[in-house]
C-alpha positions as CSV (number, residue, x, y, z in Angstrom):
1,M,0.0,0.0,0.0
2,P,1.4,3.4,-0.9
3,L,2.6,5.4,2.1
4,A,0.3,8.3,1.2
5,L,-2.7,6.1,1.1
6,S,-1.8,4.4,4.4
7,W,-1.4,7.8,6.0
8,L,-4.8,8.9,4.7
9,L,-6.5,5.8,6.1
10,S,-4.9,6.3,9.5
11,L,-6.0,9.9,9.5
12,G,-9.5,8.9,8.6
13,A,-9.6,6.4,11.5
14,F,-8.4,9.0,13.9
15,V,-11.0,11.5,12.6
16,G,-13.7,8.9,13.0
17,I,-12.7,8.1,16.6
18,A,-12.6,11.8,17.5
19,H,-16.0,12.3,15.9
20,A,-17.5,9.4,17.8
21,Q,-16.0,10.8,21.1
22,D,-17.4,14.3,20.3
23,S,-20.8,12.7,19.6
24,A,-20.7,10.7,22.9
25,D,-19.6,13.8,24.9
26,A,-22.5,15.9,23.3
27,S,-25.0,13.2,24.1
28,L,-23.9,12.9,27.7
29,R,-24.0,16.6,28.1
30,A,-27.5,16.9,26.8
31,A,-28.7,14.0,29.0
32,Y,-26.9,15.4,32.0
33,D,-28.6,18.8,31.5
34,A,-32.0,17.0,31.3
35,W,-31.2,15.1,34.5
36,Q,-30.3,18.3,36.3
37,V,-33.8,19.7,35.5
38,E,-35.4,16.6,37.1
39,Q,-33.1,16.8,40.0
40,T,-33.9,20.5,40.6
41,H,-37.6,19.7,40.5
42,F,-37.1,17.1,43.2
43,S,-34.8,19.2,45.4
44,D,-37.1,22.2,45.3
45,A,-40.1,20.0,46.2
46,A,-38.3,18.3,49.0
47,L,-37.2,21.7,50.4
48,A,-40.7,23.1,50.2
49,A,-42.1,20.0,52.0
50,R,-39.6,20.4,54.9
51,R,-40.2,24.1,55.2
52,A,-44.0,23.5,55.3
53,G,-43.5,21.0,58.1
54,L,-44.7,18.0,56.1
55,V,-41.6,15.9,56.9
56,A,-40.7,14.8,60.4
57,K,-37.1,14.3,61.3
58,G,-35.9,11.0,59.7
59,A,-39.3,10.4,58.1
60,E,-39.9,9.6,54.5
61,L,-40.8,12.4,52.0
62,P,-44.4,12.8,50.8
63,M,-45.5,10.4,48.1
64,D,-45.5,13.1,45.3
65,V,-42.0,14.2,46.2
66,Q,-40.8,10.6,46.3
67,A,-42.2,10.2,42.8
68,L,-40.1,13.1,41.6
69,Q,-37.0,11.6,43.3
70,R,-37.6,8.3,41.5
71,V,-37.7,10.1,38.1
72,A,-34.5,11.9,38.9
73,D,-32.7,8.9,40.2
74,A,-33.8,6.7,37.3
75,A,-32.4,9.3,34.8
76,R,-29.1,9.5,36.7
77,D,-28.8,5.7,37.0
78,T,-29.5,5.3,33.2
79,L,-26.7,7.8,32.5
80,L,-24.2,6.0,34.7
81,A,-25.1,2.6,33.2
82,E,-24.4,4.0,29.7
83,Y,-21.4,6.2,30.3
84,G,-20.0,5.4,33.8
85,E,-17.5,2.8,32.6
86,R,-16.4,4.5,29.4
87,D,-12.8,5.7,29.3
88,D,-12.9,7.2,25.8
89,L,-14.8,10.4,26.9
90,S,-13.3,13.9,27.4
91,A,-12.0,15.2,30.7
92,E,-15.1,17.4,30.9
93,S,-17.4,14.4,30.5
94,D,-15.5,12.6,33.3
95,L,-16.4,15.5,35.6
96,L,-20.1,15.1,34.8
97,I,-19.9,11.4,35.6
98,A,-18.1,12.2,38.9
99,R,-21.0,14.5,39.9
100,L,-23.5,11.8,39.1
101,H,-21.7,9.5,41.4
102,E,-21.7,12.2,44.1
103,S,-25.5,12.4,43.7
104,R,-25.6,8.7,44.6
105,R,-23.2,9.4,47.5
106,V,-20.8,6.9,46.0
107,Y,-17.9,9.1,46.6
108,L,-15.0,6.8,45.8
109,D,-16.4,6.2,42.4
110,A,-16.6,10.0,42.0
111,A,-13.0,10.2,43.1
112,K,-11.9,7.8,40.4
113,C,-13.7,9.9,37.7
114,Y,-11.9,13.0,39.0
115,E,-8.6,11.2,38.8
116,R,-9.5,10.1,35.2
117,S,-10.3,13.6,34.2
118,L,-7.0,14.9,35.6
119,S,-5.1,12.2,33.7
120,K,-6.5,13.6,30.4
121,G,-5.5,17.2,31.1
122,P,-2.1,18.8,30.9
123,P,0.0,17.2,33.7
124,E,2.1,20.4,34.2
125,R,-1.0,22.4,35.0
126,P,-3.8,20.3,36.5
127,E,-7.1,22.0,37.2
128,L,-7.2,23.2,40.7
129,D,-11.0,23.0,41.0
130,T,-10.8,19.4,40.0
131,L,-8.1,18.7,42.5
132,G,-10.2,20.3,45.2
133,A,-13.3,18.2,44.2
134,L,-11.2,15.1,44.2
135,C,-9.9,15.9,47.7
136,L,-13.5,16.3,49.0
137,A,-14.7,13.1,47.3
138,A,-11.9,11.1,48.8
139,M,-12.6,12.6,52.2
140,N,-16.4,11.9,51.9
141,G,-15.6,8.4,50.8
142,K,-13.6,7.9,54.1
143,D,-10.4,7.0,52.2
144,D,-8.0,9.0,54.3
145,V,-4.9,7.8,52.5
146,L,-6.2,8.8,49.1
147,A,-7.5,12.1,50.5
148,A,-4.1,12.9,52.1
149,R,-2.3,12.2,48.8
150,W,-4.4,14.5,46.8
151,M,-4.6,17.3,49.4
152,Q,-0.8,17.3,49.5
153,A,-0.8,17.5,45.7
154,L,-3.2,20.4,45.7
155,I,-1.2,22.4,48.2
156,A,2.0,21.7,46.3
157,E,0.4,22.8,43.0
158,E,-0.9,26.0,44.6
159,D,2.4,26.8,46.1
160,Q,4.1,26.2,42.7
161,R,1.8,28.7,41.0
162,G,2.5,31.3,43.6
163,G,0.7,34.5,44.7
164,A,-1.6,34.7,41.7
165,T,-3.4,31.5,42.8
166,Q,-6.6,31.6,44.8
167,R,-5.7,29.0,47.5
168,N,-8.1,26.5,48.9
169,L,-7.8,27.4,52.6
170,S,-10.3,24.7,53.6
171,V,-7.9,22.1,52.5
172,R,-4.8,23.7,54.1
173,T,-6.4,24.7,57.4
174,S,-9.0,22.0,58.1
175,W,-9.3,19.0,55.8
176,Y,-5.6,18.2,55.4
177,P,-4.6,18.5,59.1
178,R,-7.7,16.5,60.2
179,T,-6.9,13.8,57.7
180,L,-3.3,13.6,59.0
181,I,-4.7,13.3,62.6
182,A,-7.0,10.5,61.5
183,L,-4.0,8.7,59.9
184,G,-1.8,9.4,62.9
185,R,0.9,11.1,60.8
186,W,2.2,13.3,63.5
187,D,5.5,14.2,61.8
188,E,3.7,15.4,58.7
189,L,1.3,17.4,60.8
190,G,4.2,19.0,62.7
191,R,5.7,20.1,59.4
192,L,2.3,21.4,58.1
193,I,1.9,23.4,61.4
194,E,5.3,25.0,60.8
195,T,4.3,26.0,57.3
196,L,1.0,27.5,58.5
197,E,2.8,29.4,61.3
198,S,5.0,31.2,58.7
199,D,1.9,32.2,56.6
200,E,0.6,35.7,57.0
201,T,-3.0,34.7,56.4
202,A,-5.0,35.0,59.6
203,T,-6.8,31.7,58.9
204,C,-3.5,29.8,58.5
205,R,-2.1,31.3,61.7
206,A,-5.3,30.3,63.7
207,A,-5.1,26.8,62.3
208,A,-1.4,26.5,63.3
209,A,-2.3,27.6,66.8
210,S,-5.2,25.2,67.3
211,F,-3.6,22.2,65.6
212,G,-0.4,23.0,67.4
213,V,-2.2,22.3,70.6
214,V,-3.7,19.1,69.2
215,H,-0.3,17.9,67.9
216,A,1.3,18.6,71.3
217,I,-1.4,16.5,73.0
218,H,-0.9,13.5,70.7
219,V,2.9,13.5,71.0
220,E,2.4,13.8,74.8
221,D,4.2,17.1,75.2
222,L,2.0,18.7,77.8
223,D,4.4,21.6,78.5
224,R,4.0,22.6,74.9
225,V,0.2,22.2,75.2
226,R,0.3,24.7,78.1
227,A,2.6,27.1,76.3
228,R,0.5,27.1,73.1
229,L,-2.8,27.6,75.0
230,S,-1.3,30.5,76.9
231,T,-0.3,32.1,73.6
232,I,-3.9,31.9,72.3
233,E,-5.4,33.1,75.5
234,R,-3.0,36.1,75.8
235,D,-3.5,37.2,72.2
236,A,-7.3,37.5,71.8
237,A,-6.9,40.1,69.2
238,R,-4.9,37.8,67.0
239,F,-7.0,34.7,67.7
240,P,-10.5,36.0,68.3
241,D,-12.2,32.9,67.0
242,L,-10.2,30.5,69.2
243,Q,-10.9,31.9,72.7
244,S,-13.9,29.6,73.5
245,W,-12.0,26.6,72.0
246,A,-9.0,27.5,74.2
247,A,-11.3,27.6,77.2
248,I,-12.6,24.1,76.4
249,A,-9.0,22.8,75.9
250,R,-7.9,24.5,79.2
251,L,-10.7,22.7,81.0
252,A,-9.5,19.3,79.7
253,L,-6.0,20.2,80.8
254,D,-7.1,21.4,84.2
255,V,-9.1,18.1,84.7
256,H,-6.0,16.1,83.6
257,D,-4.0,17.9,86.2
258,G,-6.5,17.2,88.9
259,R,-7.5,20.8,89.1
260,F,-11.2,20.1,89.0
261,E,-12.6,23.1,90.9
262,E,-10.1,25.4,89.3
263,G,-11.2,24.2,85.8
264,A,-14.9,24.8,86.5
265,T,-14.1,28.2,88.0
266,A,-12.1,29.2,84.9
267,V,-15.0,28.3,82.6
268,R,-17.4,30.4,84.6
269,A,-14.9,33.3,84.6
270,F,-14.5,33.1,80.8
271,L,-18.2,33.1,80.2
272,A,-18.6,36.2,82.5
273,R,-15.9,38.0,80.5
274,A,-17.5,37.0,77.2
275,A,-20.9,38.3,78.3
276,D,-19.3,41.7,78.7
277,E,-17.7,41.8,75.3
278,S,-18.8,44.5,72.9
279,R,-17.4,42.6,69.9
280,E,-19.8,40.4,68.0
281,P,-18.4,36.8,68.0
282,S,-18.1,34.8,64.8
283,A,-20.4,31.9,64.1
284,V,-17.7,29.4,65.1
285,E,-17.0,31.3,68.3
286,R,-20.8,31.5,69.1
287,N,-21.1,27.7,68.6
288,Q,-18.2,27.0,71.0
289,R,-19.6,29.5,73.5
290,R,-23.0,27.8,73.4
291,Y,-21.3,24.5,74.3
292,L,-19.6,26.1,77.3
293,V,-22.9,27.7,78.5
294,A,-24.5,24.2,78.2
295,I,-21.9,22.4,80.3
296,E,-21.1,25.1,82.9
297,P,-24.1,24.3,85.2
298,F,-22.9,20.6,85.5
299,L,-19.2,21.0,86.3
300,G,-18.5,20.1,89.9
301,K,-22.2,19.1,90.5
302,P,-23.8,15.7,91.1
303,A,-24.6,14.0,87.8
304,P,-28.4,13.7,87.1
305,E,-29.7,10.2,87.4
306,L,-30.5,8.3,84.2
307,L,-33.7,6.8,82.8
308,A,-33.7,3.6,80.7
309,D,-36.6,1.6,79.3
310,H,-34.2,-1.0,77.9
311,V,-30.6,-2.0,78.5
312,V,-28.9,-3.6,75.5
313,G,-25.8,-5.6,76.5
314,G,-24.9,-6.3,80.1
315,E,-26.8,-5.9,83.4
316,L,-27.0,-2.8,85.5
317,A,-28.4,-2.4,89.0
318,R,-31.4,-0.1,88.9
319,D,-32.5,-0.1,92.6
320,G,-31.7,3.4,93.8
321,G,-30.6,4.6,90.3
322,I,-28.2,3.4,87.6
323,L,-25.5,5.9,88.4
324,A,-26.0,5.4,92.2
325,G,-25.2,1.7,91.6
326,L,-21.9,2.6,89.9
327,R,-20.5,4.7,92.7
328,G,-16.8,4.0,93.1
329,K,-16.2,3.8,89.4
330,V,-15.5,6.5,86.9
331,V,-18.4,6.7,84.5
332,V,-18.4,7.9,80.9
333,L,-21.8,8.7,79.4
334,D,-22.0,8.7,75.6
335,F,-25.1,10.4,74.1
336,W,-25.4,9.0,70.6
337,Q,-27.7,7.8,67.8
338,P,-27.0,5.1,65.2
339,W,-27.3,7.5,62.3
340,C,-24.7,9.9,63.7
341,E,-21.4,9.4,61.9
342,P,-19.3,11.4,64.4
343,C,-20.9,9.2,67.1
344,R,-19.7,6.1,65.3
345,K,-16.2,7.6,64.9
346,A,-15.9,8.2,68.6
347,M,-16.9,4.6,69.6
348,P,-13.5,2.8,69.0
349,E,-12.0,5.1,71.6
350,L,-14.8,4.2,74.1
351,V,-14.2,0.5,73.4
352,A,-10.5,0.9,74.1
353,L,-11.2,2.8,77.3
354,Q,-13.6,0.1,78.6
355,S,-11.1,-2.6,77.7
356,E,-8.1,-0.9,79.4
357,H,-9.9,0.2,82.5
358,R,-12.7,-2.3,83.0
359,D,-12.4,-2.5,86.8
360,A,-12.1,1.3,87.3
361,L,-14.4,2.7,84.6
362,Q,-17.8,2.1,83.1
363,V,-18.9,3.4,79.7
364,L,-22.7,3.8,79.2
365,G,-24.2,4.6,75.8
366,L,-27.4,6.6,75.9
367,C,-29.9,6.9,73.0
368,K,-33.6,7.4,72.5
369,V,-36.1,5.6,70.3
370,E,-36.2,7.2,66.8
371,N,-37.8,6.2,63.5
372,Y,-34.5,5.8,61.6
373,G,-31.0,4.4,62.2
374,Y,-28.0,2.9,60.5
375,D,-27.0,-0.5,59.2
376,V,-23.3,-0.9,60.0
377,S,-22.8,-4.0,57.8
378,E,-24.5,-2.4,54.8
379,R,-23.2,1.1,55.5
380,K,-26.5,2.8,54.9
381,A,-29.3,4.5,56.6
382,V,-32.3,2.5,57.7
383,R,-35.8,4.1,57.7
384,P,-38.4,3.9,58.9
385,I,-38.0,1.8,62.0
386,A,-41.1,1.0,64.1
387,P,-40.7,1.9,67.8
388,S,-41.2,-1.7,68.7
389,D,-38.2,-2.7,66.5
390,Y,-35.8,0.0,67.7
391,V,-34.2,-2.0,70.6
392,A,-33.5,-4.9,68.2
393,H,-31.9,-2.4,65.8
394,V,-29.7,-1.0,68.6
395,A,-28.7,-4.6,69.5
396,D,-27.7,-5.3,65.9
397,F,-25.8,-2.0,65.8
398,R,-23.9,-2.9,69.0
399,E,-22.8,-6.3,67.7
400,D,-21.7,-5.0,64.3
401,M,-19.7,-2.1,65.9
402,G,-18.1,-4.5,68.4
403,L,-19.1,-2.5,71.4
404,A,-18.4,-3.9,74.9
405,H,-20.4,-1.5,77.0
406,P,-24.1,-1.4,77.7
407,L,-26.4,0.8,75.6
408,L,-29.4,2.4,77.4
409,V,-32.4,3.0,75.3
410,A,-35.1,5.5,76.5
411,S,-38.5,6.2,74.9
412,T,-38.1,9.9,75.4
413,A,-35.4,12.6,75.4
414,A,-35.5,12.9,79.2
415,N,-31.8,12.0,79.6
416,S,-30.6,14.5,76.9
417,E,-32.8,17.2,78.4
418,A,-31.4,16.5,81.9
419,Y,-27.8,17.0,80.6
420,H,-28.7,19.9,78.3
421,V,-27.3,18.0,75.3
422,T,-27.1,20.4,72.3
423,G,-25.4,18.0,69.9
424,I,-24.1,14.5,69.6
425,P,-21.9,12.8,70.4
426,T,-21.8,14.4,73.9
427,L,-19.5,12.7,76.3
428,V,-19.7,13.2,80.1
429,V,-17.0,12.2,82.6
430,I,-18.3,11.5,86.1
431,D,-16.0,10.8,89.0
432,R,-16.2,8.0,91.6
433,R,-18.5,10.1,93.8
434,G,-21.0,10.8,91.0
435,V,-19.8,14.4,90.3
436,V,-19.5,15.7,86.7
437,R,-15.9,16.7,86.0
438,Y,-15.9,17.1,82.1
439,M,-18.2,17.2,79.1
440,S,-17.4,17.4,75.4
441,C,-19.9,18.0,72.6
442,G,-19.6,17.0,69.0
443,A,-16.7,15.2,67.2
444,G,-14.3,17.7,68.8
445,E,-10.8,16.6,69.5
446,P,-10.5,13.2,71.0
447,G,-7.1,14.0,72.6
448,L,-8.9,16.5,74.9
449,F,-11.3,13.9,76.0
450,R,-8.5,11.4,76.8
451,L,-6.7,14.1,78.8
452,A,-9.8,14.6,80.9
453,V,-10.5,10.9,81.4
454,S,-7.0,10.2,82.5
455,G,-7.2,13.0,85.1
456,V,-10.4,11.7,86.6
457,L,-9.1,8.1,86.6
458,F,-5.6,8.8,88.1
459,R,-5.7,12.1,89.9
460,D,-8.8,11.5,91.9
461,L,-8.0,8.1,93.6
462,S,-7.8,9.6,97.1
463,R,-11.1,11.5,96.9
């Protein structure tokens, strides 16, 4: 075959492939746009139903809204079935497929599509928005190793591009350090903190200050914890959004040192000063302050007695009260619900505590009957759950999570109300005489909780 003819045939094949790809990309885009219309109809209807009070917490949506959801989900699933496994599409099409996977909340499949899109672009200048979306998908998919790798790549790429780049501060100052903490990569976290400390951006400096405390706790350098906390407390003008957080951390440190009354007094003094401030606190600071306001009445006071309609796993004496029957032991209360992901994340630490200190400490989980929960083995929400089936659901949850401590199930929110629980998980540490010494709300920083527990366990033996 003449060389010229061979070249023309090859060119024709290439043009044909490119045309087929363009056609597939165009078809996907048109179908994706149509799906977005259906998805918007559903989202708007669901939001309107919730605002109108037609949907109770955890309950199913009205039938007409469910019908809209089925239409949108069917369109999405049809698109994924047709295009989801194709590797001959453009980088832009891979981004659309990633967003379809995110709609299904299958985040690791979304992450693969973001990676595939990046591989088709110029390697010397990857799209920063795509890198950020990949970091978030990996984080939502609970793949900390993958998330850390791409967060590091994003930060490096931003640094290489220099001052003209709009930096993703959420990654630098929150996602990446938290991922390193989850992985236990303390050396890497230490280097990141040094980098953040040298940054002139206020958000970076604040992150360096708070994560510097966390890092010092985990490497068991309590002198550095005290020094870093003192820096935050002294420089309120530089760290205005960390003052309530520092008060919480200081309480954990005081409890660790056996300074129980002093810790409670310091919290009350901080709240009194905060009430006199003329400056309007940020949303973050207000949230931390609400937590301090909620726990302050309990510090140093007898723990309210507990109510339980059912005890799942283990036997507890009830004559005279559940907590009264545990006098002489340190008690940790865990307010939780099966659907709460931060609650599930906190549970391995509670299992370890119960195992290590089984003779000196008792963990109790506290939840109330609700109409939805979580299937650990299937990793998905379960709804609705009939009230008569809820205790069995909690029992299955306990077994699947490998919990060793009893779970108390109440038919009402009486326990949460008695302890002013404003969010879950809420952990309460009660000393051997039944006095509340520490409370933490939300996922928080587990190192602070460990500090407080160790103080109540080991500094209070003579009391």
